[in-house]
NUZAKE-139560 format. One line per 4 residues: for each residue x, y negated, z negated of N, C-alpha, C. Coordinates in Angstrom, 3 decimals. Layout:
X/Y/Z/X/Y/Z/X/Y/Z ~ ... .
//
This chain:
-25.801/-55.967/14.483/-26.069/-54.487/13.452/-24.896/-54.351/12.768 ~ -24.979/-54.237/11.608/-23.860/-54.119/10.463/-23.643/-52.564/10.521 ~ -22.220/-52.012/10.421/-21.973/-50.757/10.025/-21.503/-51.050/8.742 ~ -21.436/-49.533/7.997/-20.911/-49.529/6.624/-19.965/-48.087/6.705 .
-19.051/-48.110/6.256/-18.335/-46.947/6.107/-17.493/-46.869/4.746 ~ -17.393/-45.400/4.385/-16.680/-45.483/3.170/-15.104/-45.209/3.313 ~ -14.282/-45.633/2.753/-12.570/-45.519/2.850/-12.200/-45.122/1.646 ~ -11.571/-44.537/1.472/-10.508/-44.295/0.197/-9.040/-45.121/0.748 .
-8.414/-46.362/0.325/-7.476/-46.973/0.819/-6.649/-46.904/-0.420 ~ -5.367/-46.607/0.018/-4.324/-46.756/-1.412/-4.690/-46.149/-2.450 ~ -5.679/-44.855/-2.619/-6.444/-44.658/-3.516/-7.362/-45.111/-4.264 ~ -7.767/-46.179/-3.502/-8.941/-46.929/-4.137/-10.226/-47.030/-2.896 .
-11.104/-46.280/-3.547/-12.771/-46.267/-2.962/-13.002/-47.418/-2.498 ~ -13.613/-47.611/-0.966/-14.613/-48.968/-0.979/-15.163/-48.307/0.168 ~ -16.361/-49.366/0.183/-17.189/-49.649/1.264/-17.141/-50.677/2.041 ~ -16.812/-50.472/3.286/-16.412/-51.506/4.442/-17.648/-52.048/5.114 .
-18.247/-53.238/5.347/-19.081/-53.490/6.236/-18.491/-54.400/7.127 ~ -18.837/-54.107/8.581/-18.214/-54.887/9.503/-19.404/-54.862/10.555 ~ -19.494/-55.904/11.481/-20.563/-55.992/12.552/-20.155/-55.461/13.773 ~ -18.593/-55.541/14.205/-18.271/-54.904/15.535/-17.755/-53.313/15.521 .
-18.676/-52.428/16.144/-18.193/-51.155/15.904/-17.242/-50.974/16.658 ~ -16.408/-52.047/17.430/-14.938/-51.659/18.154/-13.793/-51.931/17.106 ~ -13.983/-52.561/16.173/-13.224/-52.971/15.124/-12.012/-51.580/14.903 ~ -10.672/-51.953/14.992/-9.800/-51.033/14.940/-9.488/-50.828/13.280 .
-8.807/-49.747/12.995/-8.368/-49.645/11.884/-7.147/-50.538/11.308 ~ -6.421/-50.914/12.219/-5.428/-51.856/12.076/-6.247/-53.533/11.719 ~ -6.949/-53.709/12.781/-7.642/-55.022/12.250/-8.543/-54.945/10.947 ~ -9.199/-53.717/10.748/-10.028/-53.708/9.352/-8.845/-53.881/8.339 .
-7.965/-53.210/8.385/-6.650/-53.472/7.420/-6.231/-54.400/7.162 ~ -5.803/-55.410/8.064/-5.042/-56.739/8.035/-6.094/-57.468/7.832 ~ -7.386/-57.843/8.639/-7.968/-58.847/8.724/-9.220/-58.865/7.492 ~ -9.496/-57.592/7.097/-10.800/-57.591/6.441/-10.647/-57.346/4.937 .
-9.333/-56.507/4.914/-8.710/-55.872/3.434/-7.651/-56.317/3.292 ~ -7.003/-57.608/3.875/-5.832/-58.367/3.426/-4.535/-57.301/3.433 ~ -4.410/-56.314/3.774/-3.083/-55.501/3.845/-2.493/-55.597/5.124 ~ -1.755/-56.739/5.049/-0.753/-57.167/6.013/0.770/-56.372/6.632 .
1.065/-55.347/5.600/2.095/-54.673/5.754/1.980/-54.026/6.835 ~ 1.141/-53.486/7.545/0.902/-52.952/8.666/0.829/-53.657/9.903 ~ 2.088/-53.678/10.640/2.094/-54.710/11.635/1.370/-54.672/12.928 ~ 0.847/-55.363/13.830/0.417/-55.371/15.025/1.469/-55.669/15.695 .
2.306/-54.650/16.329/3.168/-54.828/17.464/2.786/-54.998/18.937 ~ 2.722/-54.078/19.849/1.982/-54.104/21.020/0.552/-53.989/21.544 ~ -0.048/-53.384/20.298/-1.627/-53.418/20.198/-1.892/-52.521/21.567 ~ -1.429/-51.704/21.911/-1.665/-50.596/22.681/-0.989/-49.191/22.598 .
-0.582/-49.077/21.159/-0.114/-47.402/20.839/1.235/-47.058/21.478 ~ 2.030/-48.010/21.597/3.175/-47.672/22.236/4.509/-48.008/21.342 ~ 4.367/-48.800/20.329/5.651/-48.787/19.414/5.464/-48.327/18.219 ~ 4.204/-48.004/17.579/4.360/-47.447/16.132/4.309/-48.496/15.055 .
4.645/-49.586/15.460/4.486/-50.558/14.333/3.381/-50.671/13.589 ~ 2.077/-50.322/13.844/0.902/-49.861/13.204/0.704/-48.595/12.421 ~ 1.591/-47.411/12.268/1.435/-45.941/11.896/1.100/-46.110/10.430 ~ 0.198/-45.673/10.216/-0.543/-45.530/8.766/-0.913/-44.086/8.694 .
-1.231/-43.423/7.490/-1.325/-42.186/7.246/-3.103/-42.118/7.185 ~ -3.735/-40.937/7.683/-5.125/-41.004/7.574/-5.062/-39.416/7.472 ~ -5.536/-39.348/6.021/-5.958/-37.780/5.619/-4.603/-37.325/5.952 ~ -3.596/-37.988/5.387/-2.255/-37.375/5.300/-1.182/-37.247/6.675 .
-2.137/-37.654/7.628/-1.401/-37.246/9.119/-1.195/-38.640/9.642 ~ -0.179/-38.957/10.622/0.633/-40.322/11.005/-0.799/-40.489/11.835 ~ -1.165/-41.858/12.162/-2.231/-42.420/13.217/-1.692/-43.911/13.405 ~ -1.703/-43.856/14.796/-1.090/-45.089/15.280/-2.929/-46.111/15.319 .
-2.402/-46.989/14.195/-3.885/-47.513/13.706/-4.760/-48.624/14.683 ~ -4.012/-49.060/16.072/-4.151/-50.231/16.881/-5.100/-49.191/17.919 ~ -5.204/-48.015/18.089/-5.833/-47.135/18.876/-6.934/-46.788/18.362 ~ -7.388/-46.745/17.042/-8.258/-45.763/16.038/-9.079/-46.801/15.767 .
-10.261/-46.558/16.304/-11.804/-47.298/15.538/-11.778/-46.581/14.473 ~ -12.449/-47.912/13.379/-12.518/-47.778/12.135/-13.773/-47.070/11.974 ~ -14.635/-46.849/12.493/-16.237/-46.567/12.615/-15.993/-44.951/12.593 ~ -14.956/-44.344/13.307/-14.773/-42.892/13.387/-13.898/-42.482/12.362 .
-13.570/-42.837/11.340/-12.905/-42.763/10.043/-13.637/-42.980/8.933 ~ -15.300/-42.636/8.702/-15.818/-42.443/7.502/-15.407/-41.849/6.696 ~ -14.871/-41.730/5.608/-14.672/-41.013/4.230/-13.504/-40.786/4.289 ~ -12.687/-41.325/5.209/-11.245/-40.888/5.296/-10.357/-41.557/4.112 .
-9.284/-40.763/3.771/-8.114/-41.554/2.859/-6.985/-41.944/3.512 ~ -6.835/-43.089/3.677/-6.060/-44.062/4.117/-4.934/-44.501/3.293 ~ -3.618/-44.377/3.620/-2.282/-44.815/2.925/-1.784/-45.763/4.001 ~ -1.355/-46.764/3.487/-0.701/-47.675/4.077/0.893/-48.127/3.293 .
1.299/-48.915/3.803/2.815/-48.983/3.358/2.412/-49.572/1.832 ~ 1.610/-50.158/1.678/1.266/-50.941/0.278/0.916/-50.018/-0.527 ~ 0.253/-48.672/0.011/0.294/-47.482/-1.169/1.066/-46.826/-1.402 ~ 2.374/-46.884/-0.911/3.456/-45.859/-1.104/4.056/-45.769/-2.612 .
4.459/-47.211/-2.898/5.229/-47.042/-4.403/4.184/-46.954/-5.392 ~ 4.688/-46.129/-6.211/3.925/-45.877/-7.117/4.549/-46.458/-8.530 ~ 3.656/-47.096/-9.649/4.207/-47.340/-11.157/5.214/-48.322/-10.652 ~ 5.829/-48.895/-9.900/6.821/-49.891/-9.520/8.006/-49.087/-9.150 .
7.884/-47.941/-8.435/8.768/-46.918/-8.062/8.677/-46.874/-6.846 ~ 9.845/-46.751/-6.168/9.648/-47.052/-4.731/9.320/-45.254/-4.086 ~ 8.787/-44.983/-2.737/8.671/-43.870/-2.601/9.860/-43.416/-2.150 ~ 10.616/-42.028/-2.273/11.724/-41.792/-1.649/12.236/-42.183/-0.513 .
11.009/-42.233/0.391/11.164/-42.926/2.038/11.966/-44.317/1.860 ~ 11.164/-45.043/1.193/11.307/-46.409/0.980/12.794/-46.887/0.304 ~ 13.081/-46.027/-0.745/14.504/-46.170/-1.164/15.552/-45.646/-0.213 ~ 15.494/-44.727/0.454/16.465/-44.089/1.253/16.579/-45.090/2.615 .
15.234/-45.680/2.889/15.862/-46.581/3.995/16.523/-47.738/3.588 ~ 16.486/-48.253/2.196/17.324/-49.169/1.870/18.663/-48.848/1.563 ~ 18.788/-47.733/1.092/19.940/-47.047/0.806/20.943/-47.014/2.170 ~ 20.270/-46.804/3.342/20.703/-46.449/4.721/20.605/-47.558/5.750 .
20.465/-48.637/5.601/20.121/-49.813/6.288/19.227/-49.442/7.428 ~ 18.499/-48.799/6.866/17.137/-48.221/8.261/16.283/-49.570/8.411 ~ 16.757/-50.344/8.380/15.837/-51.727/8.944/16.842/-52.834/9.285 ~ 16.544/-53.702/10.105/17.125/-54.984/10.291/16.462/-56.028/10.407 .
15.625/-56.691/11.351/14.363/-57.551/11.428/13.526/-57.149/10.243 ~ 13.195/-55.816/10.216/12.133/-55.423/9.281/10.530/-55.548/9.829 ~ 10.478/-55.781/11.313/9.345/-55.905/11.593/8.497/-54.558/11.969 ~ 9.534/-53.458/12.570/9.037/-51.793/12.433/9.073/-51.147/11.171 .
9.482/-51.762/10.349/10.005/-50.834/9.332/8.626/-50.174/8.503 ~ 7.508/-50.957/8.128/6.450/-50.316/7.507/5.642/-49.256/8.419 ~ 5.956/-49.206/9.896/5.369/-48.321/10.489/6.595/-47.093/10.941 ~ 8.079/-47.438/10.594/9.035/-46.545/10.601/8.543/-45.761/9.379 .
8.605/-46.574/8.037/8.517/-45.401/6.645/7.265/-44.787/6.608 ~ 6.044/-45.306/7.187/4.873/-44.472/7.115/5.186/-43.299/8.110 ~ 5.696/-43.235/9.152/5.832/-42.404/10.173/6.772/-41.406/9.395 ~ 7.841/-41.701/8.767/8.853/-40.764/8.197/7.978/-39.875/7.298 .
7.306/-40.779/6.404/6.380/-40.027/5.292/5.706/-38.500/6.002 ~ 4.826/-39.319/7.077/3.962/-38.134/7.793/4.756/-37.264/7.808 ~ 5.856/-37.674/9.031/6.953/-36.288/9.318/7.426/-35.566/8.273 ~ 7.660/-35.548/7.084/8.097/-35.066/6.218/6.751/-34.168/5.646 .
5.932/-34.470/5.626/4.397/-34.085/5.252/4.018/-33.230/6.262 ~ 4.257/-33.485/7.633/3.780/-32.249/8.233/4.945/-31.119/8.823 ~ 5.819/-31.315/8.579/6.938/-30.308/9.403/8.326/-30.611/9.089 ~ 8.701/-29.936/8.111/10.145/-29.979/7.765/11.123/-29.846/8.733 .
11.957/-30.991/8.622/12.694/-30.811/10.102/14.195/-30.088/9.499 ~ 14.325/-29.705/8.089/15.704/-28.965/7.609/16.916/-30.172/7.885 ~ 16.855/-31.420/7.783/17.513/-32.050/8.058/18.327/-32.482/9.383 ~ 17.523/-31.865/10.428/18.172/-31.659/11.645/17.956/-33.222/12.422 .
19.255/-33.796/12.908/18.872/-35.397/13.340/18.267/-35.109/14.454 ~ 18.401/-34.131/15.252/17.542/-34.305/16.631/15.866/-33.878/16.293 ~ 15.932/-33.365/15.633/14.236/-32.878/15.027/13.596/-34.184/14.428 ~ 14.383/-34.841/13.597/13.718/-36.347/13.178/13.908/-37.291/14.290 .
14.731/-37.264/15.129/14.693/-38.564/16.312/13.487/-38.079/16.962 ~ 13.440/-36.884/17.213/11.961/-36.308/18.161/10.677/-36.476/17.611 ~ 10.658/-36.388/16.078/9.418/-36.483/15.077/9.350/-38.167/14.897 ~ 10.168/-38.974/15.264/10.253/-40.416/14.981/10.310/-40.959/16.381 .
9.567/-40.393/17.333/10.162/-41.217/18.836/9.070/-42.200/19.035 ~ 8.160/-41.785/18.180/6.535/-42.853/18.760/6.952/-44.160/18.057 ~ 7.836/-43.998/17.282/8.289/-45.444/16.374/9.516/-46.486/17.125 ~ 9.126/-47.418/17.705/10.417/-48.136/18.256/11.098/-49.048/17.542 .
12.414/-49.523/17.404/12.723/-50.530/16.769/13.747/-51.221/17.785 ~ 13.401/-52.503/18.160/13.973/-53.179/18.805/15.474/-53.619/18.619 ~ 15.783/-54.046/17.334/17.166/-54.155/16.721/18.022/-52.829/16.854 ~ 17.649/-51.555/16.825/18.317/-50.524/17.007/18.806/-49.987/15.886 .
18.150/-49.813/14.968/18.451/-49.383/13.492/18.291/-47.798/13.468 ~ 18.197/-46.878/14.641/18.205/-45.996/14.528/18.894/-44.724/13.809 ~ 20.189/-44.950/13.838/21.232/-44.371/12.856/20.852/-44.433/11.646 ~ 20.142/-45.555/10.712/20.026/-45.730/9.562/18.793/-45.034/9.284 .
17.769/-45.252/10.317/16.836/-44.595/10.076/16.363/-43.001/10.047 ~ 17.561/-42.415/11.050/17.668/-40.938/11.024/18.423/-40.498/9.726 ~ 19.205/-41.400/9.221/19.962/-40.892/7.744/18.945/-41.108/6.810 ~ 18.208/-42.030/6.513/17.469/-42.346/5.549/16.157/-41.137/5.553 .
15.659/-40.502/6.634/14.621/-39.409/6.723/15.423/-38.330/6.194 ~ 16.661/-37.991/6.558/17.577/-36.893/6.013/17.417/-36.776/4.959 ~ 18.067/-37.859/4.023/17.749/-38.106/2.573/16.622/-38.031/1.856 ~ 15.781/-38.781/2.363/14.073/-38.926/1.579/13.642/-37.144/1.845 .
13.963/-36.685/2.826/13.392/-35.171/2.786/13.995/-34.318/1.879 ~ 15.484/-34.682/1.720/15.909/-33.537/0.765/15.621/-33.908/-0.635 ~ 15.356/-35.501/-0.849/15.092/-35.616/-2.176/13.221/-35.588/-2.571 ~ 12.484/-35.314/-1.406/11.405/-34.884/-1.541/11.101/-33.254/-1.719 .
12.059/-32.493/-1.120/12.481/-31.075/-1.377/12.409/-30.636/-2.598 ~ 13.525/-31.477/-2.986/14.428/-31.390/-4.595/12.943/-31.513/-5.549 ~ 12.302/-32.152/-5.484/11.225/-32.817/-6.418/10.128/-31.628/-6.209 ~ 9.807/-31.240/-5.192/8.978/-30.098/-5.203/9.393/-28.765/-5.660 .
10.732/-28.464/-5.562/11.335/-27.381/-6.422/11.427/-27.697/-7.830 ~ 11.753/-28.672/-8.371/11.594/-28.673/-9.642/10.118/-28.756/-10.160 ~ 9.071/-29.218/-9.583/7.993/-29.089/-9.904/7.531/-27.547/-10.252 ~ 8.093/-26.932/-8.900/7.281/-25.302/-9.112/8.116/-24.694/-10.112 .
9.330/-25.137/-10.529/10.258/-24.207/-11.435/9.352/-24.423/-12.851 .
//
């Protein structure tokens, strides 16, 4: 039996048809939609490599059934940069060496974007580390990741203030 859901993925409305009701968002994005930036790490929801945004909230996509997200707005790492310009979080990760091998980087970046959108940390490194604790980095780039989130949050807050003025 085929299942059909409507998703907006990185700003593009799509109808997705699949036969297995157990397909996860991770597998749907990687295998059916060709968006391989979202990584399959542990496939148990413990590492955060597969973090995406669903309706603006962070979701570990390996544990999330696609069928339960009919009508959702999904943003993956491929959808962050706009008009050839990196998202402030992406730029900050580069500036602060917030990655080494790069495998966890898409999930780290998506988690950082979600964290900044969910709750302002006021640049508090402890709050940032706590907010990012669901994303593991085997290389130990945590200092650079924390610095990147501090910078990106300040950049985004400044942009919001400029737009409000």
